[in-house]
N, C-alpha and C positions, 0 to 999 in steps of 0.2 A: 193566214188561221194560226189561234194559240195554239201553241199544242199543250195538251192535257193527259194525265192520268187519272182512270177512276177508279176508287177504293168504295166497296158498297156502293150507298147514296151520294158517296162526297166526290166530289171532282176539285182536282186542285193543278196548279201548273205545275210542268214537269219537270221547273227548276225550283220550285219549295223545298224548303228544308225539311227533312224530317225531324220528328220532335226530339228526338238523339242528337240529329243535328245542329238546332236551334238551342238545345242545352248546353251542348261544348262551347258553341259561341258565347253564350251568357257568360261561361265560367272564364272564357277570356278575358271578355268585357270587362269582367268584376274586377279581374286581377290587375287590368290596367288601371283602370279607375282609382285602385287601392294604391299602384305606385304614382301615379300623378298625385295622389293626395300627400305623399310622401315628399313635394316639390319640383316634381318634373315639370315646367312650368310651358313648355314647349308640345306636351300632348304626349300620349302613348300610343303607340300600335296596336291595336287586337284583330285581329281574324280567324276566321275558319274556312276549310276547302273540303270540298266533298266531290266524288268523282261523279260525272257523267257519261251520257251515253258515247261512245267510240266514235258514231256517227257526227255528232254534233256540229254544226257550223257555227264557228266561236263568231265569226264579222257578220253573218246574216243573223242572228241573235242580237247583238249590238245596234245594228242598225234598224231594226225593226223594233225595237226596246229602248229608244234613245229617247229621252224628256227634254223639250225646250230646244236650247242652244247648249246643253251641256257639255263638256270635250268628252272626245271620241277617240280610238284608237285602236288600229289595226295593222298587224306585221304579221305576213305570211310569207311562207317559201314552198308552196304546193308541189313541187319537185323532190323534197327532202321531207320523204314520209309523212308530206303532209302538214308539216308544222305551221301552227298559226296561232295567234294571241290575238285577244280582242279585249277592251277594257271599255268602261263607261263611269260616268260620274267623276267628281272628286272628293275624295275625303280628306287630302292634304296636298299643298302646291310649293313645290322648290323650284324659285326662281332664280337670277342672278344673273350679273353682267359685269363685263370688265374683265383685264388681264385674269382675273382668280375665280373666274365663273366656274371653271368643273373642278377646280379644290375644294369651291365652296357649296357646291352640290354636293360632291361626294360626301364629304365630312358632316353635311346636314340627315343625307340618306343613312350615310353610317350612323352616327347617332342614334335614328329611329329605327332603323334594322335592329342594335346592339340590345334596344329594351323591349322590343316587338314580344306580345304575346300570343302565340297562335300553333296550331299543331306542327309536330318534327317535320322538316324538310325532308320530301322521298317524291321519289315516282320520276317522271321528267324533267327537262329543266324549264323552268317559266312556272311552274306550281307553287304555290303561296304566294305572300302578297308578293308585287312590282311595281315600280315605275316605270312609267314609260312617258316618249316623248322626247328632246331632240333639240340642238342649241343651234344657234344662229352662225351663218358660216366667218361672221366676224364679233369681235368679242361685245358689239356695242348692235349687234345684232339689226334687223330691220328698221329703221325709221320712216320709210313709206306707207299711208294711211293702209293700204292693202294686208300688211302682213302686221296689223292689230291682233294681240293674242300668242304672236308667235315671239315671245322674249328670245333675249340672248342664248340664257340657259332656263330652261324650262321643262322639270318632270313632273308629272301627276300621279300620286298614289290613288287608284281608282277605285271607286266605291264597289266594283265589281271587277274580275275579269275574267275569263273563260280562255283556255288554253287546252291545244291538242296537240298532237306528237303521235302518229301511228293507231296503235289501238286504245290509247288513252288521253281520257278530257278530263277537264276537273274544271270547276269553278270555285274564286274565292270572294269574298264576302271580306272588305276591312273600314275598319275604323280608327279616327287618332282621337282620341279622349281626353279630357281634365278634369282634373277636381273637384268641378261642380257636376259632370254628367252623370245620370241615371243610368245603370248597366241595364235593366228592364228597356227603357226607352231606348236606348241603341239598339240592344237586341231585335226588336221589335220593327223596328225601321228599314234594317237591314231584312229580315224576314221578308215585310212588306216588298221590299226593291227586288229579290229573289223571286218572289213569288206570281209579281207583274212581269218579269219576263215574258217575251214572244220570239218565236220563230216564224219569221216568212224568208222565204227564197230572195237572195239578192234580186232588186227592179230592173228590167230590164231596159235599154236605152230604143227610142225611138228610131223604128228603122228609116220611118220618109217622114222628117220635119217640114213642119208646114214653111218655113222657111229656112233658108242657105245663112250659115255662119258666116261672118267676116274678118279675114285673118288679116293682121297687119303686124307689120317690125315697130315696134317701140322706135328703134334707129333703121335709118335705112341700110338697107346691106354696103353700100359704099363706105358708111361709116365704119361698118366693122372691120373691113378690109383695110382701111386706114389705118386701124388700132393696131392689127396685127403687123402691117408693114412696120408701125411705129416701135413695136414690140419688137421687130427681127431686129432693128436699127441699134436698138438697147442693147440686144443679146450680143450682135455682132463686136458692138465696142466694147463687150466685155464687162459690160455692168452686171448681168446676170446668167443664167446656163438655160432656166424655163419660166414661163408665165402663161397660167391658162386664162384665157378669153372667154369670156359665155357671150351670149344672146338671149333679149325676152322676144319673144312672140305672145301676142296678144290674139284670141278666138272671141271674138262678139257674137252671141246668139241671142236669138229672138225671146228663148225662154230659158229661167235658170238652171245651171247647170245641174245634174243629179249626179251626188259623188258617191253614191252606193252604187247607182248602174255602173258607172264609169269604173268602178273598184270590180265589181263583178267581171269586165270586159277585159281588162288589164291582169286579171290573174287569171283567167281562162289561155290568154295570150303570151303570157310571159313568166311560165310555170317556173322556169328556172332563176328569175330573178329575187330579190326583197321585196316585195308588191305590200306598198302601206299605203294607211289613209291618217293624216292626223287631223281632228277637226276641232276649231276654235272658233265657240258663235256661230257668225254666220261663213264662216269659210274653212276651205278643206285643201289640206296638202296632199296630193295622190300622187305616187309613184311608180315604177317598177325599175329599181334598180339594181346593176349588176354587180357593184363595186361593195365588200366588205371591208369595212374600215377595222374593225376587231371584234373577235370574238373569246371572251375568257371562261373557262370550266375549269376550276380550279385553282391548280400553278399553272395550267398550258394555257396559250393566246397564239389567234391563228389572225392572219390578218391577207389580205391579197392587192399585192401590186397590178393597178388595172390603167394600161395606156397606150395610146396608140391603137387604132381602128379602121374597118374598113367595111364596104356593105356586103349583105349577102346577097347569095343569087338563088332562084329556084331551079336552076341545071346545077345539079351535083357537081358536075365537071369545071363548072366555071366558080362555083361557090368555094371548091376545094382551090381551084388556081388561084383567087382573091386571098384564101387564107397564105398561100405559101408568097403570093408577094409581100404581104405584110409582116411575115416573120423574116425575109429578108430584105426589107425596107431600111436603109443606116438611118434613116429621120427618126422612122417610128422607134425602132431598137436605143437609139441616144434617148427617147423621150419617156422610155418604160424603164430605161436603167437609173436614170435618175433617181424616178419614185423607188425602185427596188434598195437603190444605196440609201436614200434617207431613212426610210421606214427600219431596215437592219441597224443604220445609225443612234436610230432613236431608242429602240428596243436592248441593244447589246448591254448598256448600263443596267440594265432590268432585269437579264436573264441571266441564269446559266450559261444556256446558249442560245442560240438563233438559226436558223440553218432554212437556206433557198436555193431552188436551182440554179445550176449555170445560165441555164435557156429557158425564154419564156414559152409559153405554149399558148393556144389559140382558143379561146373561150368563144363560145357562140351565143348569139342570143336571137329572138326572134327577125330581126330585120338590121343586125349589125352584126361584129364579130372585133374582137379587143385581144390582145396581148396581152397574157396574166400572168402573172408569177406569185403561188403560194409561199407565204413565207409562215413559217411556225417557232415557236419560244417556249422554252420551260422557265417560268418565272424565279428569279430567288427571292424575294418577299412576296408579303398580302398585299396585292397593288390591285384595287379594285379597276372593274371594266371602267368604271366615270375615268377614274384618273390614268389610265390607259389611252380612251378616248383623248384627254387631255394632251396626253403625252405626242401623239401622233397627228392630231388635228390641225391645220390642215396639210394633209399632206401633198408633192409636188404634183401630182394626181389632178388637183380642184385647186391649189395654189400657184406654187413657182418655186424656184430655187434660185438662191436663198431666200427666204419666204419673207427678211426681214427688208428684201427689197423689192419683191414681186408685190408683198403686202400692199403698199400705199398703191402700188403703179395700178394695182388690175381697176378699182372703182375710176379712175382718173380716166382709165383707157375706154372701160367697156360701158360708163354711162347710165348704168343702172342701180339699182337697191337688190341684190342676193336674196338679203333675208335668211330666210332658211333653206334657199336652194346651195348645194354642196356642202353643206352642214350635217352633224351628223345625227341620226335618228334612230332609236332603239328602246331597248329595255334592260332593267337588272333588277337582281332579286335581293334578299337578305343577305345571304351570301357575300355579296360583290360580283357574281357570276354575269353574264349576260352579252347582247350581242347589239350593234352598232352598223349599220351600213350608212353610206355616203348619199345623201338627196340630190340622186342622178335621174334622169327621163323622166322630172314631175311637171306638176303642173298645181299651181294655185288657183281653187275654185273661188269664187265671191262672186254670187248673184248671175249678171247674164255675161261674166268676163272671167274668161281662164286665162292663165299667163305662162306658159310654155318657157323654158329654159336647157340650153344646152351650151355646151362650151368645149373649146378643143384647146389641148398644149401647144404653144408657139417655142419653137428651139431655133437654132439658126438655119436651119436649113428649107425654113416654112413658107410656103407658097401661099400668101394673102388669098386669092381665087379657091385652091384646093383646101385651104380649111373654113372660108365660108361655106362649101360644099359638106365637108363634113359634120358642119353644124347640122345642114338639113336632113343628113341622113341620121342624125340623133333625134332631132324633133320628130321623124317620122313616124317616133316610138308613140306617140300620143296623140299627135295631129289627127290622124284619119278617126279617133276615137272623140274626140273634142270637137271639130268641123265638119260633122256628119251632115 
């Protein structure tokens, strides 16, 4: 049901702009059009931000209000003060490919941000205009048909975004205007979009589907074990220290997958993760990622080295024992230290200082626990979060060390198209702040087919059968939801 508020005999959407807010938006649009007429051919950003009730569910509003196959985006950390950002539509698209894709995307977003006409930034993070989306694992991204719409670098300035953190929620409406645009028409269009927004709880999954799903591996398990054995041989020969190898498992259902319902289940089950959904056309990438790639807040940068894992147990004593075994595992400690060392090396030239604990801690998720090392840095210069992403990706947690050797070897051994799997997904604001996680524990949904991905780090002490079993533990995050 649409949320409405009533004033006298009139009824309007709870998201409709007030007369004062609409006038403020028109003022920004008029200023942007004037600037465009002074010769900015690429367009000028105009936006307005308005408060919403604290209890607003950004993802539910976006899902209920999506029109056709327009892009949509949800990014949540339920256990982090209820943090959520959701977005709809496309006011401007930033895409690039090749080795310079991060720098090109950062340059174009920075140019748009510097000329923006909008409210003064304030309040919690992710308020005001944002660019949302992600990057493929490789410079050329996914080439398979199922990755259409997920370019190697693809950030969207949404037509509208809704942000929530704690007791604060807000909505931002954005447009990129040119010299020929009519400010009143642009304003009226955005006001109409806000008034059309609806709220409905996220749909529920069918608890008893009429037909069971079919789960098949893209490659047989033996292929994966052989790939791991080959990689161990290359490592023991001294060619590289570590390589991450992934598997793809497909779920074939009788009915099209409901991305919104799956998102609802995942955010309930994995509140400590970065839970996201990126919808492009008929495809949606859904994930519950445990791994923060980088967060920038002013001159501070935070990241998380995550490598080495084991299962959880319902028995607290067994669960604790498994964690202790992980902390004492020489193989897992080696794998984790490789990741920490590389991240610190990448941040040091950009920072006044970089700090990381000497010992990892156990990070526990719903079905798995990892070795984790939080890393913080005080940045030396104004470098945007997109540029930081480009400096850090791919870490050895998803690629290898050295990457120049591991990079070409990964697709040769895996035999799959990673697309955005293990790539950065997140958001950035006008100040260059933002947050990107790594697309792990994810599934690409398209019609009746879901593609799940899971990988493990291979080092000199890796056992092929054990690594295969570890991928099964990681796949168990989403398989029960998708293969019901």
